[in-house]
C-alpha positions as CSV (number, residue, x, y, z in Angstrom):
1,X,86.7,73.2,128.0
2,X,88.9,75.7,131.1
3,X,90.2,78.7,130.7
4,X,93.4,78.0,130.3
5,X,92.8,75.5,126.9
6,X,91.8,78.8,125.4
7,X,94.8,81.0,123.8
8,X,95.7,83.4,125.7
9,X,95.2,86.3,122.9
10,X,91.6,85.0,122.1
11,X,89.8,88.4,122.3
12,X,86.3,86.6,122.7
13,X,87.2,84.2,125.8
14,X,83.9,84.3,127.1
15,X,81.8,83.3,123.9
16,X,84.0,80.7,122.6
17,X,83.8,79.8,126.1
18,X,79.8,79.0,125.7
19,X,79.5,76.9,122.2
20,X,79.0,73.3,122.6
21,X,82.1,71.2,123.5
22,X,81.9,69.6,119.7
23,X,82.4,73.1,118.0
24,X,84.3,75.1,120.3
25,X,87.3,73.5,119.3
26,X,86.6,74.2,115.6
27,X,86.0,77.8,116.2
28,X,89.6,77.8,117.8
29,X,91.3,76.3,115.2
30,X,89.7,78.5,112.5
31,X,90.4,81.4,114.8
32,X,87.1,82.4,115.1
33,X,88.0,84.4,118.4
34,X,89.5,86.4,116.6
35,X,88.2,88.0,114.1
36,X,91.3,90.6,113.5
37,X,92.4,88.2,111.0
38,X,89.9,88.4,109.1
39,X,89.7,92.0,109.2
40,X,93.5,92.6,108.3
41,X,92.9,90.2,105.2
42,X,89.6,91.9,104.1
43,X,90.8,95.2,104.4
44,X,93.6,94.8,101.4
45,X,90.6,93.2,99.3
46,X,88.2,96.9,99.9
47,X,91.3,98.9,99.4
48,X,91.2,97.6,95.7
49,X,87.8,98.0,94.9
50,X,87.2,100.9,96.5
51,X,90.7,102.4,94.7
52,X,89.2,100.8,91.6
53,X,86.7,103.9,91.0
54,X,83.6,101.7,90.2
55,X,81.6,103.1,93.6
56,X,80.9,101.3,96.8
57,X,79.9,97.6,95.2
58,X,78.7,97.0,98.6
59,X,77.6,93.2,97.2
60,X,81.7,93.0,95.6
61,X,82.8,93.8,98.3
62,X,80.6,91.9,101.0
63,X,81.4,88.4,99.2
64,X,84.7,89.4,99.7
65,X,84.7,89.9,103.2
66,X,82.9,86.6,103.3
67,X,85.9,84.5,101.8
68,X,88.3,86.6,103.9
69,X,86.9,85.3,107.2
70,X,86.6,81.7,105.5
71,X,90.3,81.2,103.6
72,X,91.4,82.9,106.6
73,X,89.9,80.4,108.8
74,X,91.1,77.4,105.3
75,X,94.7,79.5,106.4
76,X,94.8,78.9,109.9
77,X,93.9,74.8,110.3
78,X,96.8,74.9,107.6
79,X,99.4,76.4,109.4
80,X,98.4,74.7,112.4
81,X,98.3,71.2,111.1
82,X,102.0,71.9,109.5
83,X,103.1,73.7,113.4
84,X,101.2,71.3,115.3
85,X,105.2,70.1,117.0
86,X,106.3,74.2,116.9
87,X,103.0,75.2,118.4
88,X,103.2,72.9,121.1
89,X,107.0,74.8,122.0
90,X,105.6,78.0,122.5
91,X,103.8,78.6,125.6
92,X,101.4,81.1,123.5
93,X,100.4,78.6,121.0
94,X,100.0,75.0,122.8
95,X,96.7,75.2,124.2
96,X,95.7,75.1,120.2
97,X,93.5,72.1,119.4
98,X,95.8,70.6,116.8
99,X,98.8,71.2,119.2
100,X,97.2,69.6,122.4
101,X,95.5,67.0,120.5
102,X,91.5,68.3,120.9
103,X,91.1,67.7,117.6
104,X,92.8,65.0,115.1
105,X,94.6,66.3,111.7
106,X,92.1,64.5,109.6
107,X,89.5,66.3,111.3
108,X,91.2,69.2,110.9
109,X,91.8,68.7,106.9
110,X,87.9,67.9,106.6
111,X,87.1,71.1,108.4
112,X,89.6,72.7,106.2
113,X,88.1,71.7,103.2
114,X,84.9,73.1,104.7
115,X,86.2,76.3,104.6
116,X,87.5,76.4,101.8
117,X,84.1,75.1,100.1
118,X,83.5,78.4,101.3
119,X,86.0,80.1,99.6
120,X,85.1,78.6,95.8
121,X,81.6,79.7,96.0
122,X,83.2,83.7,96.7
123,X,85.3,82.7,93.8
124,X,82.6,82.1,91.9
125,X,81.4,85.1,92.1
126,X,84.0,86.5,90.5
127,X,84.6,87.6,86.8
128,X,87.3,85.1,85.4
129,X,90.4,87.5,85.2
130,X,90.0,87.8,89.0
131,X,89.4,84.2,89.8
132,X,92.4,83.7,87.8
133,X,94.6,86.0,90.3
134,X,93.1,84.8,93.5
135,X,94.0,81.3,92.5
136,X,97.6,82.7,92.0
137,X,97.9,82.9,95.2
138,X,97.5,79.1,96.7
139,X,101.4,79.0,96.0
140,X,102.5,81.6,98.3
141,X,100.0,80.3,101.0
142,X,101.4,77.2,101.1
143,X,105.0,77.5,101.6
144,X,104.1,80.1,104.1
145,X,103.8,77.8,107.7
146,X,107.5,76.8,106.4
147,X,109.1,80.3,105.9
148,X,109.7,80.7,109.3
149,X,111.9,77.6,109.4
150,X,113.7,78.8,106.6
151,X,113.7,82.6,106.5
152,X,114.4,85.6,109.2
153,X,111.4,87.1,107.5
154,X,108.9,84.9,107.4
155,X,106.4,88.3,107.6
156,X,107.5,89.4,104.4
157,X,106.6,86.2,102.8
158,X,103.1,86.9,104.9
159,X,102.4,90.4,103.3
160,X,102.6,88.7,100.2
161,X,100.3,86.6,100.6
162,X,97.8,88.7,103.5
163,X,97.2,91.6,101.3
164,X,96.5,89.2,97.8
165,X,93.7,91.1,98.6
166,X,94.6,94.3,96.4
167,X,95.2,92.7,92.8
168,X,91.8,90.1,93.6
169,X,89.8,93.5,94.1
170,X,91.6,95.5,91.9
171,X,91.4,93.3,88.8
172,X,87.7,92.3,89.8
173,X,86.7,95.9,88.3
174,X,89.1,96.8,86.0
175,X,92.4,95.8,83.9
176,X,94.0,98.9,83.5
177,X,96.3,101.3,85.7
178,X,98.2,98.6,86.9
179,X,100.9,100.3,88.3
180,X,98.1,102.0,90.2
181,X,97.3,98.5,91.7
182,X,101.0,97.1,91.9
183,X,101.7,100.5,94.4
184,X,98.7,99.8,96.2
185,X,100.0,96.6,96.8
186,X,103.3,97.1,97.8
187,X,101.4,99.5,100.7
188,X,99.8,96.9,101.7
189,X,102.8,94.6,101.8
190,X,105.0,97.1,103.9
191,X,101.6,97.8,106.5
192,X,101.4,93.8,106.5
193,X,105.5,93.6,107.6
194,X,104.8,96.4,110.4
195,X,101.5,94.8,112.0
196,X,103.1,91.4,112.1
197,X,106.5,92.4,113.6
198,X,104.1,94.1,116.2
199,X,102.6,90.9,116.7
200,X,105.5,88.7,116.2
201,X,107.3,90.6,119.5
202,X,104.8,88.6,122.2
203,X,107.2,85.2,121.2
204,X,110.0,86.0,120.7
205,X,111.4,84.5,123.4
206,X,110.3,81.4,122.4
207,X,110.7,81.5,119.1
208,X,114.4,82.2,120.1
209,X,114.5,78.8,122.2
210,X,112.4,76.0,119.5
211,X,114.0,77.7,116.5
212,X,111.7,79.7,114.8
213,X,112.7,82.4,113.1
214,X,110.8,86.1,112.6
215,X,111.3,89.4,111.8
216,X,111.2,90.9,115.2
217,X,114.0,88.4,116.2
218,X,116.3,89.8,113.5
219,X,115.9,93.1,114.0
220,X,116.3,93.0,117.8
221,X,117.0,96.3,119.5
222,X,115.8,98.2,116.3
223,X,112.2,96.6,116.2
224,X,110.8,100.1,117.0
225,X,112.9,101.8,114.2
226,X,112.3,98.8,111.6
227,X,108.3,98.9,112.6
228,X,108.3,102.7,111.9
229,X,110.7,102.3,108.6
230,X,107.8,99.7,107.3
231,X,105.0,102.1,107.9
232,X,106.3,104.9,106.0
233,X,107.0,102.6,103.2
234,X,103.5,102.3,103.3
235,X,102.6,105.3,103.2
236,X,104.6,106.3,100.1
237,X,103.0,103.9,98.0
238,X,99.9,104.5,99.3
239,X,100.5,108.0,97.9
240,X,102.1,106.8,94.5
241,X,99.3,104.0,94.6
242,X,96.9,107.7,95.0
243,X,98.9,109.9,92.5
244,X,98.6,107.5,89.8
245,X,94.7,107.1,89.9
246,X,94.0,111.1,90.6
247,X,97.3,113.5,90.1
248,X,96.3,115.9,92.7
249,X,98.2,117.5,96.3
250,X,94.8,117.4,97.8
251,X,94.3,113.7,97.0
252,X,96.9,113.1,99.3
253,X,95.3,115.1,102.1
254,X,93.5,111.5,102.7
255,X,96.4,109.7,103.8
256,X,97.3,112.0,106.7
257,X,94.8,110.1,109.2
258,X,96.3,107.7,107.9
259,X,99.8,108.7,109.0
260,X,99.3,109.6,111.8
261,X,97.2,106.4,113.2
262,X,100.9,104.6,111.9
263,X,103.0,107.0,113.8
264,X,100.7,106.7,117.1
265,X,101.6,102.9,117.1
266,X,105.3,103.4,116.7
267,X,105.4,105.8,119.0
268,X,103.7,104.4,121.8
269,X,105.2,100.9,121.3
270,X,106.6,98.9,124.1
271,X,108.6,96.1,122.5
272,X,109.3,94.9,126.7
273,X,105.2,94.9,127.8
274,X,103.6,91.5,126.3
275,X,100.0,93.4,126.2
276,X,101.2,96.9,123.6
277,X,102.2,94.9,121.0
278,X,99.3,92.8,121.1
279,X,97.4,95.8,121.3
280,X,99.3,98.1,118.5
281,X,98.6,94.9,116.3
282,X,94.7,95.0,116.6
283,X,94.9,98.5,116.6
284,X,95.5,98.0,112.6
285,X,91.9,96.6,112.2
286,X,91.3,101.0,112.2
287,X,94.4,101.4,110.3
288,X,92.7,99.3,107.6
289,X,89.8,101.0,107.3
290,X,91.2,104.3,107.3
291,X,93.2,103.7,104.4
292,X,90.1,102.0,102.7
293,X,87.9,105.2,103.5
294,X,91.2,107.1,101.7
295,X,91.3,104.6,99.0
296,X,87.2,105.6,98.1
297,X,87.4,108.9,98.9
298,X,89.9,108.9,96.4
299,X,89.3,106.9,93.6
300,X,85.4,107.5,93.5
301,X,85.9,111.6,93.9
C-alpha cells in the first residue's frame, strides 16, 4: 500500500503501513488507525458507570472499552458499505478500502459480523436490563448512515447513537435516579453534536458538491457560535446530572476543567484551517476523560 492509499486523517500511518497486506485494509476499515473514535464511544460508558456511584468497577469498564473498540469498528464497516458511492466523491474518504475497491462488500460484511461477535461477548457480561438498553440502540445505529442524505443535522443523530453508553453504563449498575441518567445522556448528546460539527468542517466543500448534509454546512459562518452553544448546553446538562446525584455547590466545581477545555476549543477553533478542526476534534479524548473524572468524584465522594 502506498502512502496515498491510507486515509489522510489516519493517526498511525506508519503502524498501519507496516501491517501485512492481507490485514491492513481490514484494520483501516474498522478505523483501528484512528483510536479517537473508540475513545469517544467509550467515555460516555465510563460516565454512566462512575456517576452511578458504585466505585471503580474496573472489570465492567474494561469490558465496555473492548465493546467500544469492537462496535465502533463494526459501525465504521457498516457506514463504509452504505456510503461507498459517496466516499468515492470526497477527497478525504476516496481511499477507504471499500470505496477504492480493495475490499469487497461481501468480505466487509464478514468482517462486520466478526466484530459484532466480540460485541456480543461483551453484551453477555451485562445484567439483562443493561442488555435490553444496549440492544435498543441498534435501530438508531442502522439508520445513521442515511441521515446525511435526509437531514441537515446528521450530527444530531450521531449524538443519539454515539453516546448510548451512558444509559447502558448506568443501568448496568442501578435502575433509579433516572433523571440524573437522562441529564447525563443529554450532556453527552450535546458534546457529540459539538465535536462532530467540528469534525465535519474538514469536508464542507466536498460535502456541498456531492449533496452530503451536515451541521457544519447548516451553521455556515456561525459554526463557532453553534459549537460554543452546544458545549455550553453540555456543561449545563452535566451540572443538572451532578446536582441530582449530589446537591452540593462544591460538586459543580468538578466541571471547571471541563468547561475550560470546551472554551479553549471554541476560542482556538479556526474553521478555515484544515488541520485545526481535526486537532480540536481529537482533543475531545481529553475532554471525555475530564468529564469521566468529574463523574467519578461526584458519584463516589
